[in-house]
A tleap script that builds the chain and sets N, CA, C and O, in Angstrom:
source leaprc.protein.ff14SB
mol = sequence {
  NMET ALA LEU LYS VAL GLU LEU LYS PRO GLY
  GLU ARG PHE ILE LEU GLY ASP SER VAL ILE
  THR ASN ASP ASP GLN ARG THR ARG LEU PHE
  ILE GLU GLY ASN SER PRO ILE LEU ARG GLU
  LYS ASP ILE LEU ARG LEU GLU ASP ALA ASP
  THR PRO CYS LYS LYS ILE TYR LEU LEU VAL
  GLN MET MET TYR LEU ALA THR ASP PRO SER
  ARG HIE HIE ASP THR TYR PHE GLU PHE VAL
  LYS ASP VAL LEU LYS ALA ALA PRO SER THR
  ARG PRO TYR LEU ASP ALA ILE ASN SER LYS
  ILE LEU THR GLY GLU MET TYR LYS ALA LEU
  LYS ASP ALA ARG LYS LEU ILE GLU HIE GLU
  THR GLU LEU MET GLY ASN VAL LYS GLY CALA
}
set mol.1.N position { -10.743 -16.035 18.945 }
set mol.1.CA position { -10.767 -17.186 17.920 }
set mol.1.C position { -9.789 -16.887 16.658 }
set mol.1.O position { -10.154 -15.854 16.098 }
set mol.2.N position { -9.012 -17.294 16.237 }
set mol.2.CA position { -8.394 -17.633 15.219 }
set mol.2.C position { -9.076 -17.149 14.149 }
set mol.2.O position { -10.251 -17.453 13.947 }
set mol.3.N position { -8.287 -16.232 13.256 }
set mol.3.CA position { -8.987 -16.120 11.649 }
set mol.3.C position { -7.632 -17.108 11.309 }
set mol.3.O position { -6.506 -17.304 11.765 }
set mol.4.N position { -8.563 -17.628 10.123 }
set mol.4.CA position { -7.401 -18.714 8.988 }
set mol.4.C position { -7.695 -18.318 7.982 }
set mol.4.O position { -8.716 -18.333 7.294 }
set mol.5.N position { -6.601 -17.891 7.891 }
set mol.5.CA position { -6.398 -17.632 6.248 }
set mol.5.C position { -5.612 -18.941 5.221 }
set mol.5.O position { -4.643 -19.541 5.685 }
set mol.6.N position { -5.883 -19.111 4.513 }
set mol.6.CA position { -5.126 -20.353 3.342 }
set mol.6.C position { -4.395 -19.748 1.970 }
set mol.6.O position { -4.813 -20.080 0.860 }
set mol.7.N position { -3.767 -19.238 2.061 }
set mol.7.CA position { -2.912 -18.964 1.076 }
set mol.7.C position { -1.764 -19.899 -0.086 }
set mol.7.O position { -0.805 -20.660 0.045 }
set mol.8.N position { -2.630 -19.233 -1.339 }
set mol.8.CA position { -1.961 -19.966 -2.370 }
set mol.8.C position { -0.465 -19.300 -2.772 }
set mol.8.O position { -0.088 -18.142 -2.594 }
set mol.9.N position { 0.368 -20.608 -3.469 }
set mol.9.CA position { 1.585 -20.343 -3.924 }
set mol.9.C position { 2.158 -18.739 -4.823 }
set mol.9.O position { 1.890 -18.348 -5.959 }
set mol.10.N position { 3.119 -18.044 -3.607 }
set mol.10.CA position { 3.351 -17.028 -3.971 }
set mol.10.C position { 2.446 -15.800 -3.814 }
set mol.10.O position { 2.719 -14.748 -4.392 }
set mol.11.N position { 1.077 -15.974 -2.816 }
set mol.11.CA position { 0.067 -15.194 -2.833 }
set mol.11.C position { 0.528 -14.548 -1.462 }
set mol.11.O position { 0.988 -15.225 -0.543 }
set mol.12.N position { 0.379 -13.324 -1.417 }
set mol.12.CA position { 0.471 -12.245 -0.252 }
set mol.12.C position { -0.882 -11.704 0.435 }
set mol.12.O position { -2.047 -12.072 0.283 }
set mol.13.N position { -0.367 -10.792 1.172 }
set mol.13.CA position { -1.733 -10.485 2.126 }
set mol.13.C position { -1.305 -9.264 3.063 }
set mol.13.O position { -0.396 -9.833 3.668 }
set mol.14.N position { -1.328 -8.348 3.443 }
set mol.14.CA position { -1.345 -7.043 4.578 }
set mol.14.C position { -1.788 -7.676 5.550 }
set mol.14.O position { -2.920 -8.160 5.524 }
set mol.15.N position { -0.980 -7.791 6.582 }
set mol.15.CA position { -1.267 -7.986 8.245 }
set mol.15.C position { -1.093 -6.253 9.313 }
set mol.15.O position { -0.145 -6.016 10.061 }
set mol.16.N position { -1.989 -5.543 9.121 }
set mol.16.CA position { -1.023 -4.836 10.030 }
set mol.16.C position { -0.093 -3.576 8.962 }
set mol.16.O position { -0.750 -3.087 8.044 }
set mol.17.N position { 0.935 -3.252 9.078 }
set mol.17.CA position { 1.353 -2.556 8.087 }
set mol.17.C position { 2.798 -3.280 7.530 }
set mol.17.O position { 3.863 -2.767 7.186 }
set mol.18.N position { 2.297 -4.879 7.604 }
set mol.18.CA position { 3.599 -5.889 6.800 }
set mol.18.C position { 2.871 -5.803 5.614 }
set mol.18.O position { 1.738 -5.363 5.422 }
set mol.19.N position { 3.648 -6.264 4.882 }
set mol.19.CA position { 3.113 -7.233 3.447 }
set mol.19.C position { 3.906 -9.157 3.638 }
set mol.19.O position { 5.052 -9.541 3.871 }
set mol.20.N position { 2.616 -9.885 3.396 }
set mol.20.CA position { 4.246 -10.983 4.112 }
set mol.20.C position { 3.312 -12.716 2.609 }
set mol.20.O position { 2.290 -13.391 2.736 }
set mol.21.N position { 4.009 -12.699 1.880 }
set mol.21.CA position { 4.261 -13.021 1.202 }
set mol.21.C position { 3.738 -15.053 1.481 }
set mol.21.O position { 3.719 -15.529 2.616 }
set mol.22.N position { 3.573 -15.449 0.890 }
set mol.22.CA position { 3.391 -17.138 1.003 }
set mol.22.C position { 4.904 -17.339 -0.152 }
set mol.22.O position { 5.365 -16.572 -0.997 }
set mol.23.N position { 5.300 -18.603 0.267 }
set mol.23.CA position { 6.617 -19.386 -0.575 }
set mol.23.C position { 5.973 -20.053 -1.838 }
set mol.23.O position { 5.030 -19.569 -2.463 }
set mol.24.N position { 6.445 -20.925 -2.053 }
set mol.24.CA position { 6.502 -21.628 -3.282 }
set mol.24.C position { 5.092 -22.774 -2.802 }
set mol.24.O position { 4.702 -23.450 -3.754 }
set mol.25.N position { 4.486 -22.976 -1.714 }
set mol.25.CA position { 3.409 -24.347 -1.726 }
set mol.25.C position { 2.126 -23.386 -0.566 }
set mol.25.O position { 2.317 -22.594 0.357 }
set mol.26.N position { 0.958 -23.899 -1.139 }
set mol.26.CA position { 0.012 -23.934 -0.317 }
set mol.26.C position { 0.254 -23.998 1.314 }
set mol.26.O position { 0.971 -24.823 1.880 }
set mol.27.N position { -0.684 -22.693 2.092 }
set mol.27.CA position { -0.175 -22.069 3.845 }
set mol.27.C position { -1.552 -22.035 4.353 }
set mol.27.O position { -2.578 -21.505 3.927 }
set mol.28.N position { -1.327 -22.632 5.215 }
set mol.28.CA position { -2.303 -21.732 6.474 }
set mol.28.C position { -2.068 -21.666 7.274 }
set mol.28.O position { -1.606 -22.629 7.885 }
set mol.29.N position { -2.229 -20.483 7.806 }
set mol.29.CA position { -2.198 -19.837 8.913 }
set mol.29.C position { -3.598 -19.297 9.417 }
set mol.29.O position { -4.686 -19.067 8.888 }
set mol.30.N position { -2.843 -19.162 11.207 }
set mol.30.CA position { -3.811 -18.620 12.128 }
set mol.30.C position { -3.298 -17.564 12.597 }
set mol.30.O position { -2.203 -17.259 13.071 }
set mol.31.N position { -4.354 -17.000 12.372 }
set mol.31.CA position { -3.982 -15.368 12.877 }
set mol.31.C position { -4.856 -14.739 14.087 }
set mol.31.O position { -5.938 -14.235 13.786 }
set mol.32.N position { -4.419 -14.745 15.512 }
set mol.32.CA position { -4.498 -14.205 16.594 }
set mol.32.C position { -5.047 -12.737 16.703 }
set mol.32.O position { -5.736 -13.601 16.161 }
set mol.33.N position { -5.366 -11.774 16.794 }
set mol.33.CA position { -5.478 -10.662 18.048 }
set mol.33.C position { -6.072 -9.489 16.464 }
set mol.33.O position { -6.539 -9.732 15.351 }
set mol.34.N position { -5.733 -8.343 17.161 }
set mol.34.CA position { -7.078 -7.237 16.277 }
set mol.34.C position { -6.581 -6.542 15.075 }
set mol.34.O position { -7.109 -5.531 14.613 }
set mol.35.N position { -5.542 -7.128 14.592 }
set mol.35.CA position { -4.698 -6.131 13.931 }
set mol.35.C position { -5.154 -6.424 12.274 }
set mol.35.O position { -5.246 -7.566 11.824 }
set mol.36.N position { -5.418 -5.180 11.465 }
set mol.36.CA position { -6.091 -4.980 10.016 }
set mol.36.C position { -4.968 -6.197 9.258 }
set mol.36.O position { -3.864 -6.700 9.465 }
set mol.37.N position { -6.285 -6.259 8.103 }
set mol.37.CA position { -6.083 -8.282 7.335 }
set mol.37.C position { -6.798 -7.926 6.598 }
set mol.37.O position { -8.017 -7.760 6.659 }
set mol.38.N position { -5.580 -7.674 5.284 }
set mol.38.CA position { -6.197 -7.835 3.645 }
set mol.38.C position { -5.867 -8.954 2.559 }
set mol.38.O position { -4.717 -9.377 2.440 }
set mol.39.N position { -6.503 -9.232 2.084 }
set mol.39.CA position { -6.311 -10.822 1.412 }
set mol.39.C position { -5.486 -9.969 -0.058 }
set mol.39.O position { -5.513 -8.738 -0.038 }
set mol.40.N position { -4.893 -10.572 -1.087 }
set mol.40.CA position { -4.112 -9.846 -2.072 }
set mol.40.C position { -5.347 -9.427 -3.513 }
set mol.40.O position { -5.117 -8.697 -4.477 }
set mol.41.N position { -6.784 -10.276 -3.153 }
set mol.41.CA position { -7.457 -9.913 -3.657 }
set mol.41.C position { -8.293 -8.900 -3.330 }
set mol.41.O position { -9.264 -8.522 -3.984 }
set mol.42.N position { -7.859 -8.431 -2.212 }
set mol.42.CA position { -8.887 -7.040 -1.514 }
set mol.42.C position { -8.217 -5.970 -1.583 }
set mol.42.O position { -8.651 -4.926 -1.095 }
set mol.43.N position { -6.977 -6.048 -2.237 }
set mol.43.CA position { -5.788 -4.520 -2.158 }
set mol.43.C position { -6.252 -4.091 -3.444 }
set mol.43.O position { -6.525 -4.845 -4.378 }
set mol.44.N position { -6.334 -2.730 -3.444 }
set mol.44.CA position { -6.359 -2.093 -4.344 }
set mol.44.C position { -5.092 -1.075 -4.156 }
set mol.44.O position { -4.710 -0.532 -3.120 }
set mol.45.N position { -4.522 -0.978 -5.576 }
set mol.45.CA position { -3.428 -0.395 -5.503 }
set mol.45.C position { -3.077 1.064 -6.111 }
set mol.45.O position { -3.415 1.243 -7.281 }
set mol.46.N position { -2.349 2.261 -5.343 }
set mol.46.CA position { -2.799 3.493 -6.183 }
set mol.46.C position { -3.097 3.460 -7.371 }
set mol.46.O position { -4.271 3.631 -7.701 }
set mol.47.N position { -2.022 3.213 -8.387 }
set mol.47.CA position { -2.148 3.159 -10.071 }
set mol.47.C position { -3.866 2.422 -10.510 }
set mol.47.O position { -4.586 2.500 -11.506 }
set mol.48.N position { -3.952 1.864 -9.439 }
set mol.48.CA position { -5.938 0.954 -10.107 }
set mol.48.C position { -6.461 1.757 -10.207 }
set mol.48.O position { -6.999 1.904 -11.304 }
set mol.49.N position { -6.704 2.990 -8.995 }
set mol.49.CA position { -7.745 3.824 -8.773 }
set mol.49.C position { -8.062 4.350 -9.281 }
set mol.49.O position { -8.067 5.572 -9.132 }
set mol.50.N position { -8.669 3.526 -10.491 }
set mol.50.CA position { -8.798 4.976 -11.803 }
set mol.50.C position { -10.255 5.081 -11.791 }
set mol.50.O position { -10.906 5.430 -12.775 }
set mol.51.N position { -10.773 4.759 -10.612 }
set mol.51.CA position { -12.581 5.913 -11.457 }
set mol.51.C position { -12.248 6.647 -10.114 }
set mol.51.O position { -11.123 6.719 -9.619 }
set mol.52.N position { -14.138 7.523 -9.272 }
set mol.52.CA position { -14.426 7.783 -8.284 }
set mol.52.C position { -14.262 7.263 -7.729 }
set mol.52.O position { -13.255 7.525 -7.072 }
set mol.53.N position { -15.008 6.016 -7.375 }
set mol.53.CA position { -15.895 5.226 -6.627 }
set mol.53.C position { -14.069 3.970 -6.377 }
set mol.53.O position { -14.043 3.312 -5.338 }
set mol.54.N position { -13.213 3.874 -7.057 }
set mol.54.CA position { -12.162 3.093 -7.036 }
set mol.54.C position { -11.439 3.769 -6.115 }
set mol.54.O position { -10.711 3.087 -5.393 }
set mol.55.N position { -11.462 5.171 -5.931 }
set mol.55.CA position { -10.535 6.029 -5.273 }
set mol.55.C position { -11.543 6.449 -4.153 }
set mol.55.O position { -11.403 7.672 -4.145 }
set mol.56.N position { -12.448 6.155 -3.234 }
set mol.56.CA position { -13.476 5.598 -2.720 }
set mol.56.C position { -13.038 4.345 -2.014 }
set mol.56.O position { -13.029 4.355 -0.783 }
set mol.57.N position { -12.739 3.459 -2.555 }
set mol.57.CA position { -12.031 2.313 -1.784 }
set mol.57.C position { -11.219 2.456 -1.286 }
set mol.57.O position { -11.097 2.306 -0.070 }
set mol.58.N position { -10.082 2.918 -2.328 }
set mol.58.CA position { -8.600 2.842 -1.723 }
set mol.58.C position { -8.249 3.487 -0.476 }
set mol.58.O position { -7.441 3.015 0.325 }
set mol.59.N position { -9.181 5.109 -0.259 }
set mol.59.CA position { -9.581 5.759 1.024 }
set mol.59.C position { -10.015 4.688 2.040 }
set mol.59.O position { -9.039 4.368 2.719 }
set mol.60.N position { -10.676 4.292 2.247 }
set mol.60.CA position { -11.486 3.100 3.106 }
set mol.60.C position { -10.476 2.251 3.309 }
set mol.60.O position { -10.160 1.972 4.466 }
set mol.61.N position { -9.856 1.745 2.312 }
set mol.61.CA position { -9.027 0.560 2.600 }
set mol.61.C position { -7.708 1.049 3.694 }
set mol.61.O position { -7.059 0.330 4.454 }
set mol.62.N position { -7.554 3.075 3.369 }
set mol.62.CA position { -6.137 3.558 3.964 }
set mol.62.C position { -7.074 3.587 5.069 }
set mol.62.O position { -6.303 3.192 5.943 }
set mol.63.N position { -7.872 3.717 5.502 }
set mol.63.CA position { -8.621 4.175 6.586 }
set mol.63.C position { -8.202 2.601 7.269 }
set mol.63.O position { -7.343 2.521 8.146 }
set mol.64.N position { -8.960 1.335 6.716 }
set mol.64.CA position { -9.259 0.740 7.309 }
set mol.64.C position { -7.374 0.149 8.098 }
set mol.64.O position { -7.207 -0.253 9.249 }
set mol.65.N position { -6.705 0.243 7.441 }
set mol.65.CA position { -5.022 -0.015 7.213 }
set mol.65.C position { -4.726 0.781 8.462 }
set mol.65.O position { -4.628 0.027 9.430 }
set mol.66.N position { -4.534 2.166 8.788 }
set mol.66.CA position { -4.446 3.158 9.207 }
set mol.66.C position { -4.357 3.396 11.105 }
set mol.66.O position { -5.296 3.604 11.874 }
set mol.67.N position { -3.221 3.298 11.344 }
set mol.67.CA position { -3.573 3.291 13.328 }
set mol.67.C position { -4.744 4.613 13.601 }
set mol.67.O position { -5.657 4.514 14.421 }
set mol.68.N position { -4.539 5.648 12.873 }
set mol.68.CA position { -5.474 6.799 12.274 }
set mol.68.C position { -6.356 6.910 12.021 }
set mol.68.O position { -6.438 8.121 12.225 }
set mol.69.N position { -7.480 6.577 11.609 }
set mol.69.CA position { -7.973 6.438 10.137 }
set mol.69.C position { -9.106 7.647 9.888 }
set mol.69.O position { -9.862 7.863 8.941 }
set mol.70.N position { -8.774 8.691 11.807 }
set mol.70.CA position { -9.623 10.529 11.271 }
set mol.70.C position { -8.656 11.358 10.167 }
set mol.70.O position { -9.155 12.392 9.722 }
set mol.71.N position { -6.895 10.874 9.543 }
set mol.71.CA position { -6.325 11.619 8.872 }
set mol.71.C position { -6.588 11.248 7.384 }
set mol.71.O position { -5.808 11.412 6.447 }
set mol.72.N position { -7.918 10.682 7.348 }
set mol.72.CA position { -7.871 10.248 6.033 }
set mol.72.C position { -9.592 10.846 5.570 }
set mol.72.O position { -10.085 10.743 4.446 }
set mol.73.N position { -10.178 11.393 6.655 }
set mol.73.CA position { -11.547 11.670 6.874 }
set mol.73.C position { -11.923 12.860 6.073 }
set mol.73.O position { -13.067 12.861 5.619 }
set mol.74.N position { -11.039 14.022 5.785 }
set mol.74.CA position { -11.342 14.784 4.748 }
set mol.74.C position { -10.996 14.661 3.203 }
set mol.74.O position { -11.443 15.476 2.395 }
set mol.75.N position { -10.358 13.836 2.913 }
set mol.75.CA position { -10.063 13.793 1.545 }
set mol.75.C position { -11.323 12.441 1.492 }
set mol.75.O position { -12.395 12.847 1.044 }
set mol.76.N position { -11.317 11.581 1.716 }
set mol.76.CA position { -12.196 10.623 1.583 }
set mol.76.C position { -14.193 11.216 1.560 }
set mol.76.O position { -15.097 10.647 0.949 }
set mol.77.N position { -14.314 12.535 2.479 }
set mol.77.CA position { -15.528 12.682 2.683 }
set mol.77.C position { -15.904 14.124 1.129 }
set mol.77.O position { -17.003 14.533 0.754 }
set mol.78.N position { -14.681 14.463 0.677 }
set mol.78.CA position { -14.512 15.032 -0.694 }
set mol.78.C position { -14.892 14.618 -1.991 }
set mol.78.O position { -15.386 15.136 -2.993 }
set mol.79.N position { -14.537 13.628 -1.667 }
set mol.79.CA position { -13.999 12.702 -3.063 }
set mol.79.C position { -15.920 11.776 -3.001 }
set mol.79.O position { -16.506 11.312 -3.979 }
set mol.80.N position { -16.577 11.799 -1.115 }
set mol.80.CA position { -17.901 11.052 -1.282 }
set mol.80.C position { -19.055 12.617 -2.280 }
set mol.80.O position { -19.567 12.486 -3.392 }
set mol.81.N position { -19.104 13.489 -1.668 }
set mol.81.CA position { -19.258 14.651 -1.964 }
set mol.81.C position { -19.535 14.509 -3.813 }
set mol.81.O position { -20.530 14.129 -4.431 }
set mol.82.N position { -18.374 14.928 -4.227 }
set mol.82.CA position { -18.470 14.808 -5.924 }
set mol.82.C position { -19.178 13.093 -6.593 }
set mol.82.O position { -19.984 13.127 -7.523 }
set mol.83.N position { -18.794 11.892 -6.049 }
set mol.83.CA position { -19.708 11.105 -6.152 }
set mol.83.C position { -21.066 11.191 -6.045 }
set mol.83.O position { -21.947 10.777 -6.798 }
set mol.84.N position { -21.127 11.842 -4.909 }
set mol.84.CA position { -22.920 12.435 -5.020 }
set mol.84.C position { -23.438 13.341 -6.027 }
set mol.84.O position { -24.425 13.311 -6.762 }
set mol.85.N position { -22.702 13.970 -5.886 }
set mol.85.CA position { -22.952 15.160 -7.457 }
set mol.85.C position { -23.114 14.712 -8.690 }
set mol.85.O position { -23.906 15.120 -9.539 }
set mol.86.N position { -22.149 13.652 -8.780 }
set mol.86.CA position { -22.350 13.401 -10.075 }
set mol.86.C position { -22.977 12.029 -10.402 }
set mol.86.O position { -23.108 11.759 -11.596 }
set mol.87.N position { -23.425 11.026 -9.372 }
set mol.87.CA position { -24.292 10.044 -9.316 }
set mol.87.C position { -25.036 9.928 -8.062 }
set mol.87.O position { -25.020 9.229 -7.049 }
set mol.88.N position { -25.630 10.809 -8.503 }
set mol.88.CA position { -26.876 10.331 -6.650 }
set mol.88.C position { -27.330 9.173 -5.974 }
set mol.88.O position { -27.716 8.894 -4.839 }
set mol.89.N position { -27.031 8.194 -7.790 }
set mol.89.CA position { -27.890 6.924 -7.369 }
set mol.89.C position { -27.065 5.869 -6.466 }
set mol.89.O position { -27.495 4.765 -6.134 }
set mol.90.N position { -25.792 6.407 -6.124 }
set mol.90.CA position { -24.924 5.858 -5.556 }
set mol.90.C position { -24.856 6.793 -3.746 }
set mol.90.O position { -23.980 7.105 -2.938 }
set mol.91.N position { -26.251 6.907 -3.860 }
set mol.91.CA position { -26.078 7.600 -2.322 }
set mol.91.C position { -26.650 6.418 -1.358 }
set mol.91.O position { -25.879 6.425 -0.399 }
set mol.92.N position { -27.763 5.270 -1.121 }
set mol.92.CA position { -27.590 3.834 -0.417 }
set mol.92.C position { -26.258 3.742 -0.259 }
set mol.92.O position { -25.869 4.091 0.855 }
set mol.93.N position { -25.059 3.220 -1.362 }
set mol.93.CA position { -24.122 2.667 -1.423 }
set mol.93.C position { -23.287 3.628 -0.096 }
set mol.93.O position { -22.938 3.308 1.040 }
set mol.94.N position { -23.205 4.674 -0.729 }
set mol.94.CA position { -22.421 5.504 0.363 }
set mol.94.C position { -22.493 4.976 1.336 }
set mol.94.O position { -21.785 4.181 1.955 }
set mol.95.N position { -24.321 5.919 1.629 }
set mol.95.CA position { -24.501 5.663 3.234 }
set mol.95.C position { -24.689 4.819 4.160 }
set mol.95.O position { -25.239 5.001 5.246 }
set mol.96.N position { -23.948 3.305 3.476 }
set mol.96.CA position { -23.774 1.729 4.083 }
set mol.96.C position { -22.513 2.011 4.578 }
set mol.96.O position { -22.131 1.755 5.720 }
set mol.97.N position { -21.849 2.561 3.671 }
set mol.97.CA position { -20.081 2.671 3.479 }
set mol.97.C position { -19.583 3.962 5.225 }
set mol.97.O position { -18.761 3.837 6.134 }
set mol.98.N position { -20.627 5.046 4.878 }
set mol.98.CA position { -20.375 5.738 6.199 }
set mol.98.C position { -20.617 5.699 7.413 }
set mol.98.O position { -20.192 6.213 8.448 }
set mol.99.N position { -21.706 4.689 6.962 }
set mol.99.CA position { -22.552 3.721 8.275 }
set mol.99.C position { -21.180 3.229 9.128 }
set mol.99.O position { -20.893 3.680 10.237 }
set mol.100.N position { -20.568 2.449 8.567 }
set mol.100.CA position { -19.870 1.212 9.076 }
set mol.100.C position { -18.371 1.925 9.314 }
set mol.100.O position { -17.614 1.278 10.038 }
set mol.101.N position { -17.903 3.101 8.817 }
set mol.101.CA position { -17.073 4.055 9.327 }
set mol.101.C position { -17.723 4.624 10.365 }
set mol.101.O position { -16.935 4.743 11.303 }
set mol.102.N position { -19.018 5.113 10.680 }
set mol.102.CA position { -18.723 5.672 11.720 }
set mol.102.C position { -18.689 4.633 12.924 }
set mol.102.O position { -17.701 4.890 13.612 }
set mol.103.N position { -19.417 3.534 13.443 }
set mol.103.CA position { -19.156 2.566 13.587 }
set mol.103.C position { -18.412 1.641 14.212 }
set mol.103.O position { -18.584 0.810 15.103 }
set mol.104.N position { -16.718 2.340 12.854 }
set mol.104.CA position { -15.645 1.547 13.045 }
set mol.104.C position { -15.804 0.035 12.507 }
set mol.104.O position { -15.328 -1.015 12.937 }
set mol.105.N position { -16.252 0.179 11.923 }
set mol.105.CA position { -16.745 -1.362 10.977 }
set mol.105.C position { -16.055 -1.269 9.882 }
set mol.105.O position { -16.712 -1.330 8.843 }
set mol.106.N position { -14.512 -1.092 9.761 }
set mol.106.CA position { -13.752 -0.658 8.421 }
set mol.106.C position { -13.706 -1.700 7.676 }
set mol.106.O position { -13.839 -1.391 6.491 }
set mol.107.N position { -13.544 -3.052 7.891 }
set mol.107.CA position { -13.713 -4.017 7.280 }
set mol.107.C position { -14.726 -4.030 6.324 }
set mol.107.O position { -14.626 -3.992 5.097 }
set mol.108.N position { -16.206 -4.117 7.384 }
set mol.108.CA position { -17.865 -3.906 6.606 }
set mol.108.C position { -17.883 -2.959 5.838 }
set mol.108.O position { -18.958 -2.914 5.239 }
set mol.109.N position { -16.876 -1.802 5.439 }
set mol.109.CA position { -17.070 -0.568 5.293 }
set mol.109.C position { -16.176 -0.899 3.900 }
set mol.109.O position { -16.659 -0.396 2.886 }
set mol.110.N position { -15.512 -1.317 3.801 }
set mol.110.CA position { -14.528 -2.344 2.478 }
set mol.110.C position { -15.259 -2.862 1.703 }
set mol.110.O position { -15.222 -2.673 0.487 }
set mol.111.N position { -16.366 -3.910 2.549 }
set mol.111.CA position { -17.247 -4.888 1.717 }
set mol.111.C position { -18.562 -4.108 0.623 }
set mol.111.O position { -19.252 -4.470 -0.330 }
set mol.112.N position { -18.377 -2.874 1.440 }
set mol.112.CA position { -19.898 -1.762 1.160 }
set mol.112.C position { -18.915 -1.206 -0.156 }
set mol.112.O position { -19.303 -1.404 -1.308 }
set mol.113.N position { -17.846 -0.622 0.069 }
set mol.113.CA position { -17.303 -0.059 -0.887 }
set mol.113.C position { -16.518 -0.789 -2.262 }
set mol.113.O position { -15.614 -0.237 -2.889 }
set mol.114.N position { -17.073 -2.135 -2.567 }
set mol.114.CA position { -16.159 -2.885 -3.622 }
set mol.114.C position { -18.102 -3.127 -4.567 }
set mol.114.O position { -18.407 -3.244 -5.754 }
set mol.115.N position { -18.826 -3.107 -3.459 }
set mol.115.CA position { -20.014 -3.119 -4.267 }
set mol.115.C position { -20.681 -1.547 -4.521 }
set mol.115.O position { -21.745 -1.330 -5.100 }
set mol.116.N position { -19.819 -0.577 -3.967 }
set mol.116.CA position { -20.198 0.922 -4.514 }
set mol.116.C position { -19.224 0.450 -6.048 }
set mol.116.O position { -19.822 0.618 -7.111 }
set mol.117.N position { -17.989 -0.033 -6.104 }
set mol.117.CA position { -17.464 -0.271 -7.194 }
set mol.117.C position { -18.274 -1.379 -8.791 }
set mol.117.O position { -18.189 -1.608 -9.998 }
set mol.118.N position { -18.998 -1.697 -7.526 }
set mol.118.CA position { -19.469 -2.692 -8.873 }
set mol.118.C position { -21.357 -1.971 -9.736 }
set mol.118.O position { -22.015 -2.305 -10.721 }
set mol.119.N position { -21.509 -0.962 -8.698 }
set mol.119.CA position { -22.746 -0.044 -9.076 }
set mol.119.C position { -22.431 0.587 -10.239 }
set mol.119.O position { -22.955 0.472 -11.347 }
set mol.120.N position { -21.289 1.441 -9.787 }
set mol.120.CA position { -20.226 2.085 -10.865 }
set mol.120.C position { -20.056 1.511 -12.053 }
set mol.120.O position { -20.712 2.169 -12.861 }
set mol.121.N position { -19.678 0.893 -12.419 }
set mol.121.CA position { -19.434 -0.185 -13.758 }
set mol.121.C position { -20.584 -0.532 -14.210 }
set mol.121.O position { -20.650 -0.548 -15.439 }
set mol.122.N position { -21.568 -0.832 -13.617 }
set mol.122.CA position { -22.838 -0.919 -14.148 }
set mol.122.C position { -23.164 0.530 -14.467 }
set mol.122.O position { -23.734 0.393 -15.550 }
set mol.123.N position { -23.163 1.914 -14.192 }
set mol.123.CA position { -23.411 2.879 -14.725 }
set mol.123.C position { -22.964 3.200 -15.226 }
set mol.123.O position { -23.589 4.087 -15.807 }
set mol.124.N position { -21.139 3.033 -15.857 }
set mol.124.CA position { -20.244 3.202 -16.403 }
set mol.124.C position { -20.739 2.853 -18.104 }
set mol.124.O position { -20.724 3.606 -19.078 }
set mol.125.N position { -21.262 1.085 -17.967 }
set mol.125.CA position { -21.703 0.177 -19.091 }
set mol.125.C position { -23.312 0.407 -19.445 }
set mol.125.O position { -24.014 -0.251 -20.212 }
set mol.126.N position { -23.686 1.643 -18.573 }
set mol.126.CA position { -25.459 2.194 -19.101 }
set mol.126.C position { -24.653 3.311 -19.637 }
set mol.126.O position { -25.457 3.742 -20.464 }
set mol.127.N position { -23.491 4.168 -19.745 }
set mol.127.CA position { -23.883 5.116 -20.485 }
set mol.127.C position { -22.862 5.116 -21.480 }
set mol.127.O position { -22.778 6.082 -22.238 }
set mol.128.N position { -21.729 3.731 -21.615 }
set mol.128.CA position { -21.754 3.741 -22.945 }
set mol.128.C position { -22.545 2.670 -23.792 }
set mol.128.O position { -21.955 2.433 -24.846 }
set mol.129.N position { -23.542 2.059 -23.652 }
set mol.129.CA position { -24.479 1.632 -24.344 }
set mol.129.C position { -25.464 2.888 -24.592 }
set mol.129.O position { -26.224 2.544 -25.497 }
set mol.130.N position { -25.666 3.754 -24.312 }
set mol.130.CA position { -26.003 4.633 -24.764 }
set mol.130.C position { -25.928 5.295 -25.562 }
set mol.130.O position { -26.646 6.293 -25.606 }
savepdb mol mol.pdb
quit
């Protein structure tokens, strides 16, 4: 079954190792195959990874897009260890991400990493409010 992607004018997405940019009108694409696909709204750029959990998201994103995800594992697990040490309440989120990575469900791991960022934002809000 093909994946249907609807793009707004000027919207970009990643297909495999290519960035595709839509022209000036709405477009609908049907994509078949096993290449990783990321819509612009799900892409985190390096310069925007400004918190520990965003860096974890970036690493999961890199694993999702990589031909060999294992080359990012060492860095990923270093960040996970540091985040757990600083914020033990992140454990359920990190366990969920790790489980998806171990089973090869990289896109689902990315979705769980987004929840981790939301938790981090909440924690930071609590610290600022205290």
